[in-house]
Structure formats: structure tokens, C-alpha cells
C-alpha positions as CSV (number, residue, x, y, z in Angstrom):
1,M,22.7,18.2,10.2
2,I,20.1,16.8,7.7
3,Q,22.1,13.5,7.2
4,L,22.3,12.8,11.1
5,L,18.8,13.4,11.3
6,R,18.3,10.8,8.6
7,R,20.6,8.4,10.4
8,L,19.0,8.8,13.7
9,V,15.4,8.6,12.0
10,L,16.7,5.1,10.4
11,V,18.6,3.4,13.6
12,L,16.3,4.8,16.3
13,I,12.8,4.5,14.5
14,A,12.7,3.0,11.1
15,K,14.5,-0.2,11.9
16,P,13.1,-0.8,15.3
17,F,9.7,-0.4,13.7
18,A,10.7,-2.9,11.0
19,R,11.8,-5.4,13.4
20,L,9.4,-5.2,16.2
21,V,6.1,-4.0,14.8
22,I,6.1,-5.8,11.3
23,G,8.9,-8.4,11.9
24,L,11.0,-8.0,9.0
25,D,12.8,-11.2,7.7
26,V,15.6,-10.6,5.2
27,H,16.7,-13.3,2.9
28,G,19.5,-13.0,0.3
29,E,21.0,-9.9,2.4
30,E,24.2,-11.0,0.7
31,N,23.2,-9.8,-2.4
32,L,22.4,-6.2,-1.3
33,P,25.1,-3.7,-3.0
34,K,28.1,-2.5,-0.7
35,N,28.1,0.6,-2.6
36,G,26.6,2.9,-5.4
37,P,25.8,3.1,-7.8
38,A,23.0,0.3,-8.1
39,I,19.6,-0.2,-9.0
40,I,17.0,-2.0,-6.2
41,A,13.8,-3.1,-8.4
42,A,10.9,-4.3,-6.4
43,N,7.2,-5.1,-6.2
44,H,5.0,-2.6,-4.9
45,N,1.7,-3.2,-2.8
46,S,2.3,-0.8,0.3
47,H,3.6,2.8,1.1
48,I,5.8,1.0,3.7
49,D,7.7,-0.6,1.1
50,T,10.2,2.0,1.0
51,L,10.7,1.7,4.5
52,I,11.2,-1.8,4.2
53,L,13.8,-1.5,1.4
54,I,15.7,1.3,3.0
55,C,15.9,-0.8,6.5
56,L,18.1,-3.3,4.4
57,F,20.8,-1.0,4.2
58,H,23.5,-0.2,6.9
59,S,23.2,3.5,8.2
60,R,26.6,4.3,6.6
61,L,25.0,3.9,2.8
62,L,21.9,6.1,3.8
63,P,23.3,9.2,2.1
64,K,23.4,7.2,-0.9
65,I,20.1,5.6,-0.7
66,R,17.1,7.4,-3.1
67,P,13.9,6.0,-3.5
68,V,12.3,6.9,-6.6
69,A,8.8,8.5,-6.0
70,A,5.8,10.4,-7.8
71,A,6.2,14.0,-7.1
72,D,2.6,15.1,-7.1
73,H,1.9,12.5,-4.3
74,F,4.9,13.1,-1.8
75,L,5.6,16.7,-2.8
76,S,1.6,17.6,-2.3
77,T,2.6,19.9,0.7
78,P,5.4,22.0,2.0
79,V,5.6,20.1,5.1
80,S,5.5,16.8,3.1
81,S,7.8,17.8,0.7
82,W,10.4,18.9,3.1
83,F,10.1,15.7,4.9
84,Y,10.2,13.3,2.1
85,R,13.0,15.1,0.2
86,K,15.4,15.7,3.4
87,V,14.3,12.7,5.9
88,V,13.2,10.0,3.3
89,G,15.8,11.3,0.5
90,I,13.3,10.7,-2.2
91,L,14.2,11.2,-5.8
92,P,10.8,13.0,-7.1
93,V,9.5,12.2,-10.7
94,N,7.0,14.1,-12.5
95,R,4.7,11.1,-14.0
96,K,3.1,13.5,-16.5
97,G,6.1,15.2,-17.7
98,G,6.7,12.5,-20.3
99,G,3.6,13.6,-22.2
100,R,5.2,16.9,-22.4
101,G,8.5,15.7,-23.7
102,E,10.4,15.9,-20.4
103,D,13.0,13.3,-19.5
104,V,11.2,12.2,-16.6
105,L,14.3,9.8,-15.5
106,A,16.7,12.6,-15.9
107,G,17.2,13.1,-11.9
108,C,17.5,9.2,-11.7
109,K,20.5,9.5,-14.3
110,E,22.2,12.2,-12.4
111,A,21.7,10.4,-9.2
112,L,23.4,7.1,-10.7
113,A,26.1,9.2,-12.4
114,R,26.5,10.3,-8.8
115,G,27.0,6.9,-7.5
116,E,23.8,6.6,-5.6
117,I,21.5,3.7,-5.0
118,L,18.0,4.0,-6.2
119,I,15.0,2.3,-5.1
120,I,12.5,1.7,-8.1
121,F,9.0,0.1,-8.3
122,P,8.7,-0.9,-11.7
123,E,4.9,-1.0,-11.5
124,G,4.9,2.5,-11.1
125,S,2.3,2.7,-8.4
126,R,0.9,0.1,-5.8
127,G,-0.9,-2.8,-6.9
128,K,-3.6,-5.3,-5.3
129,A,-2.4,-6.9,-1.9
130,E,0.2,-9.8,-2.7
131,E,-0.4,-9.2,-6.5
132,M,2.1,-7.8,-8.9
133,G,0.9,-5.7,-12.0
134,A,2.7,-4.9,-15.2
135,F,6.3,-3.9,-15.2
136,K,7.1,-0.5,-17.0
137,S,10.1,0.0,-18.8
138,G,11.4,3.0,-17.2
139,V,14.1,0.7,-15.4
140,A,15.1,-0.7,-18.4
141,R,15.9,2.8,-20.0
142,L,18.4,3.3,-16.9
143,A,19.9,0.0,-17.1
144,E,20.6,0.9,-21.0
145,T,21.8,4.3,-20.1
146,F,24.1,3.0,-17.1
147,P,25.0,-0.8,-18.5
148,E,27.4,-1.3,-16.2
149,V,25.2,-0.4,-13.1
150,P,24.0,-3.7,-11.4
151,V,20.1,-4.3,-10.7
152,V,19.1,-6.0,-7.6
153,P,15.5,-7.6,-7.5
154,V,13.7,-7.6,-4.6
155,Y,10.5,-9.5,-3.7
156,I,8.3,-7.6,-0.7
157,Q,6.3,-10.2,1.0
158,G,3.4,-9.3,3.1
159,A,3.3,-5.6,3.2
160,G,0.2,-5.3,1.1
161,R,-1.4,-6.8,4.5
162,V,0.3,-4.4,6.9
163,L,-0.7,-1.3,4.7
164,P,-2.6,-2.1,1.5
165,R,-3.5,0.8,-0.8
166,G,-6.4,2.8,0.2
167,A,-5.9,1.8,4.2
168,K,-5.2,4.2,6.7
169,V,-4.7,2.0,9.7
170,L,-1.5,-0.3,9.8
171,V,-1.7,-3.9,11.0
172,P,1.4,-5.6,12.6
173,F,1.7,-8.5,10.0
174,N,5.0,-10.1,9.5
175,C,6.7,-8.9,6.3
176,S,10.1,-10.3,4.3
177,A,12.2,-8.9,1.9
178,I,13.9,-11.5,-0.6
179,V,16.9,-10.0,-2.3
180,G,18.1,-12.0,-5.4
181,S,21.3,-11.8,-7.5
182,A,22.1,-8.7,-9.4
183,F,22.2,-8.6,-13.1
184,K,23.1,-6.0,-15.8
185,W,21.9,-4.6,-19.0
186,S,21.4,-7.6,-21.6
187,G,21.3,-5.1,-24.7
188,N,17.6,-5.8,-25.2
189,K,14.7,-3.8,-23.3
190,A,12.3,-6.6,-24.0
191,G,14.8,-9.4,-22.9
192,F,15.9,-7.4,-19.7
193,M,12.3,-6.6,-18.8
194,D,11.8,-10.6,-18.7
195,Q,14.6,-11.1,-16.9
196,L,13.8,-8.8,-14.2
197,R,10.0,-9.7,-14.3
198,S,10.9,-13.4,-14.3
199,T,13.4,-13.3,-11.3
200,V,10.8,-11.5,-9.0
201,E,8.4,-13.9,-9.8
202,T,10.9,-16.7,-8.8
203,L,12.0,-15.0,-5.8
204,R,8.2,-14.8,-4.8
205,S,7.4,-18.5,-5.6
206,D,10.5,-19.5,-3.4
207,A,9.9,-17.2,-0.7
208,P,9.8,-19.0,2.7
209,P,6.3,-18.8,4.6
210,L,5.7,-15.6,6.6
211,R,6.2,-16.4,10.6
212,W,3.2,-14.4,11.6
213,L,0.2,-15.6,9.6
């Protein structure tokens, strides 16, 4: 029943919203994984980034799509906890757990072992509109643990204008998602992170102009 609800929300609400309200354009769609396990690594400017990335996939893959999200933000009330866990399908991460010796990525590793597709924002939190902050190394730790899992870089353009950090009202600007070619663990954490960052920056520089300025 929950999976049916998720598919209905995606097909009847999320995808029409992405197409009609923010005019989502997708470039490089052929680079998206056709199955899991996989890691989608994207820049992060807005809460609608997750919706955009979920909308890139066919509804049949929805049961495998797991956006990684901060537990303290999205599980703050029983209602929001139910919605984000069951309907959005987030994989909550306790950002403060690392200071207590927890493996904050344990749930992500379990999801990859199950063959799921993780959506990860290496910046960790939303940055300023249309800017990229520093990438954190959690995605490299996952790639090192699962060296055969493809990592798919994505650059999201325009979402920071639609709903920037701190904004309460959505503005219907055009957005686009540019999907790059997948790559795998390089054997070196610094080299992997450099490759991921430079790839996303290249996608950004090569991104076609937005249709709605």
C-alpha cells in the first residue's frame, strides 16, 4: 500500500509539478542508472533538489530510491517523520552521531547492500543559491566500501532560485538537471573527491541556459 501511495504521489503530483511549475529539463538522462545499487551525487541549493532527483527516475524504480537526509531536520515531528520516511523514502542520517563514535553511514551501506539507489548531497547541507560549497568525504567512504557501485554526478541548475535556503514561498522558475557519466572508486579518497568535484563543476560550466530567465 505504501509503495502504491509513493508511486501515485510521484506520477500524479511530483512529476506534473516538476514539469509544469518549475519546467524541469533533463540533460544526460541516458546516464541515469537503470537499476541499483548506485549513488547519485548532486549539488545542493534547495529543498526541492530531492524532488527533482526523484523525478528523474521511472516510477518502477521508486521503491529503490533512497534520498539521504538529516534526521534532526526531517524527523522533527511524528507527522513529518512518517511522511518523509514512508512517502519520500528518505534514509535518515544522524549528523551528530559521528562525534559519539557511531557509523553515521551504516544505514547507507545497508541500503547499497540491498541494491538501492542513494541520493546524496556531498555538500551536506544547502548552500547559497547557485553556489557550491565544499564537498564532504562521506560519499568517498561509501564508494570505498562498495568500489563496484557506480557514482553518478548531477548538477542541478536553478533550484536555488525556486526555493533558496530560508525561503518559505516557492517561485516558479525553470530548473534543469544535468546528469554526467558514472564513475567508480579510484582507490584514493582525495583523488575520488577531486574527480567528483571537478565533474560536477564541468557539468555546471557546460549546462545549457535555462529557458525561463
